[in-house]
Every structure is written in C-alpha cells, then in structure tokens.
N, C-alpha and C positions, 0 to 999 in steps of 0.2 A: 504494500500500500504506500509506504513512504517513498520508495524509489520509482514507482511506476509513473512515468510521465503522462500516461493516458488518464490518470485520475486527477480530479480537480486539485489545484495547488492548496487551497484552503483545507481540504480534507486530509491531504498528506501532512500538512503542518500540524493539524489537530492530532493526527495519529502519532506524529513524532513527539508532540508535547506530552501525550499520555505515556509514551515510553520513558521520557525524561523524568516524569513525575515518579515513576516506579524505580528509577535508576539506583537509588540508595540501597535497595534490596536485591538488585540484579547480580547475576554471576558475571564471570569474566567475559563470556561471549557477548552478552548484551552491552556491557560497558565498552568492549572493544568496537562493536559495530557503531555505537553512538559516537565514540571518539573518532572513528574513521570518517564518519559522515562530516563532522565539523572540521576535520583535518583537510579533507578533499574539497569541501564547499561546493561551488558551482561546477567543478570539474567532474563530480560524480554524475552518474546517469540521471538526468532530470533532477539534479541536486536541489532539494527544497530549502536549503539554508545557505547563507553566506559562509565563507571560511571564518572560523572562530578558533584560533589557536589556544585561547584560554580555556574554552570548553573542551577542546580536543585534549589538552593536557590533563584536565581534571578527569575525564572519563578514561583515557588511555593509561594514565598513571595508576588509577585504581584497578584497571584491568591487569596491568603488569604486576601489581602487588597481590593479585588473585591468581597469578600463575600464567598469564598470557605472554608467551615469548615474543610474538610479533608486536605486541604493544610496547615491549621494552625497546625494540628496534625503532618504532615510530617515535617514542619519547626522545631517543637520541637524534633522530632526524629533525624533530621540532626544535630541540635545543640548539642544534647546529644552525637551522634556518634563522633562529632568533638571536644568534651570535652569543649564546651562553655556552662557550666551547668547553669549559671544564665540566659542566653538568652533562653536556653531550658525551664527553669521553667516559664519564662515570656510567651513564646508561649504556653506552656501546660495550664497555667491558663487562657490565652485568649481563647484557644480552649474550656476549660471547661465552661467558662462564656457563650460563644455563643451556646454551645451545650444545655444549659438549656433553651435557648430561642426558640429552635425548637419545633414544635408541637409534641405531643406524637406519637410514631411510626416512626418518622424521626430522632430521636436522635441516636448518636453512642452508642455502648455498654458502660454502666457505668463501667463495669469491665475494659475495655480498658483505659478509662479515669483515673481511680484510679491506674491502673498498670503503665501507662505512668508517672504519677506524682511520684509514689513510686520509679521507676527506676531512676528518676532524683534526688529525695531526697537521695537515697543511695549514690550519688556522692556529692551532694551539702550540705546535712545536714538539718535537720528539723528546726534548729534555723535560717535558711536563710529566711524563709517565711516572717517575719515582714519587712525585708529589700526589698524583691522582690515585694510585693503587691502594694506599691505606684507606682512602675514602670508599673505594670499591669494597674492600674487605669489611669495613664497618657497615656498609649498606647491606651486604649479604648476611652478615651476622645478625643484623636487626630484623630482616624481613624473610629470611630463608624458610622458616617454619610456615609462615602464611603463604608464601609462593608455592611451596611444595604441596600444601594442603588445598590449594585453590582448585576450583572446579575445572576439570579438563586438563589438569597438569599431568605430565607423563615423565617427570624427572625421576631418575633412579635414586637409590638410597645413599649415594656417595656423600661424604661430609664436605661441606663447603668451606674450604680453607685456601682461599686465593693467596698466592705468593707473588712477591714483587716481580721477579724475572720469569717465573714459570707461567703465570696466569695472564699477564698482559699480552694483548694482541697487537703486534706491530709488524708491518710489512718490512722485509729486508730492504736495505738501501738499494735504489736502482731498479727495484721490481715494481711493475705496474699491475694492479689487480684488474681483472676483466670487468667490463660493464655488467652490472647485475642489479637485481632488486626483486620486488614481488608486488603483486596486485591482488586485491580482494574483489570478488564478484558475488552477487546474489543471482543464482540461476533458477529459472522457472522451467519445469519439465512438463510436457504435455502427456496425454494418456499413453502415447506410444513410447514414451521414455526419452524422446529427443528434446533438445533445448529449444524452448519457445522464446525466452528472453534471457539475455546475459547482461545484467545491469552492473556497471562498474561502480564499486563502492569507494575504493581508495587505491592509490598506487604510490610507491616510493622507489627510488628517490625522485622520480619525475612522472607527472600525470600521463605523459605521452606513452610510457611503458604499458599502461593499462589498456590503451587502444591497440597497441601492438599485440598483446596477448589475448585479445578478445576472440580472435579466430580460433585459438587453441581451445579455450574453454567452451566455445560454441559447438564444438564437435563431440562433446561428451554426451553420455547417455546413461540412463538407469533402466532397470527392468520395466517393461510395459505393465500397465495395470491389467489385472485379470479380466477376462471377458465377462460382461454382465455387471461390472461395478460402475458406479456413477463417475463419469468423467470429471476430473478436477485437476488443477495444477498442483504440482508438488515442488517444494522449494529447497534449495541447498546453498549454504554459504561455502565458498571455495576460495582459498588463497592459491594463486598460481606463482610458482617460483621461477625466476629466470637467472641463469648463470652461465657464462662462457658460451653464449649463443645456444644454450639448451634450456628447455623449460619442463616443468613437471608440476603436478598437483600435490599439495601438501597432504599426506595421508592422515586419515582420522579427523580431518577438519570439518567435513561436511555432514549435514543431517537432513533427512527428508521429512516432509510433513505437509498436510494440507494448508 
C-alpha cells in the first residue's frame, strides 16, 4: 500500500503514519523498512515521503540494535553522507564485525565491506583507526546481547572481542575495492508465482544501483498458488547484493504473505 504508486498518495501516507505510530513496538524488519523509506525518499518507487535522514537514522539505528546487519551498513552510509566520519567508521567496523559472524552464504559482499571502509578512510585518514577501534569495542560490549537476541538475527555464539589490529577492516595500500552495494525491493507475486511489481525501497551507496538490479529481481518466482484458491498477490521483501559485477539475493531475507 505504501509503495504502490497506483494508490492515492493520501492513503499511502495514512498507511505509513499508522506504521510509524506502531514503530516503538516493531521488530527489526519493520524498523529497517521504515528507515529505508526515509533514507531513499523520492528515489524509492513512488516514494510517499521526502528524504529525512533524521528519521532514517532513528529507525535504522534501532533496527541495527535489534540485530539488522544491513541497517548497520546504512547507518555508516548516512554518517558518511552527513560528514560524521568517525561515527561512520564506528558503524562500518561494527557492520564488518557482525558480518563475519554470519554463516557462509548469508554474509554481505566482502567487496562492499572493504569499499565502504575505504570511502570513509578517504575522509577520515588511515591513522584514525587506532583511535576508533576502542570505541568499536565499547559499542559491541554494550549492545552485543541485544543485537544477538534481536528478531531475525543469525549471528553465531562467538564472543565479541574486537582487537585493534585483528578486527579493523582496512584495504591494503594501493588496492582498489570493486564497485559494490545492495538494494532493497518489495516484490509482489501474482497467482502464477511470477513478479507483478518490483518496487525499489532503498539502495546504497547510490540510488542508481537499485535501477540496475531491478531486472534481476524481476525474474524471480515463487510456487504458483494451488488451483481453486482465491487469486491474490503475495509479497516479499528482498535485498539484492551486488559485488564484483555479480549479484545475488540475500538468503533468508524474504517472506511471503497476502
């Protein structure tokens, strides 16, 4: 309803207002989706709201503390865009730390992680790492239990003990990370299981990446509805990852429902 440009704008904004009213009690997925909408603003498919980085930070920050790995990455992107480079590096290192705790096949692209850190280093300077990492360790120590207990978290049981030289993510001198990132979509599937709508929710580090990946997610399918059942659309949230000129769907991220 919120993203469908065929619905009246006033009704979409009313539906969004109801979602925000309930946000205090929402889990990480709802907070992540709200934060992504305000991060993307008018660049989202039929975006019903202007870009509002203050609201995006509120929702994505809370989603991150409830275990959303992609929200951590977006927090780093927002802090970088708003020239809060030290905070950006803290979030980037927290993101990199928890990314290593995900099972194989569920981790974000390594190229994106390295490129994110490098973009921040270009502003902050490599010499900043020794000063930043104690703050990263303190952040993880304070929030680790809540992050691991968050809805939808899949981090393993390793103890969170970031060390200065072992845990910091820095590209070697002279090495250039591949262009990479990820984009979020809300997919609507018809009765035959094919994609009817692929609405772009958000994309980092550049909104244009979301348009590039739209053809990929549009080719996805789910099982057709059984014969004799009432035809209705089914929906799925899907992050699509892009790295080194390859792309994939993030496993375990989508859910179907009327």
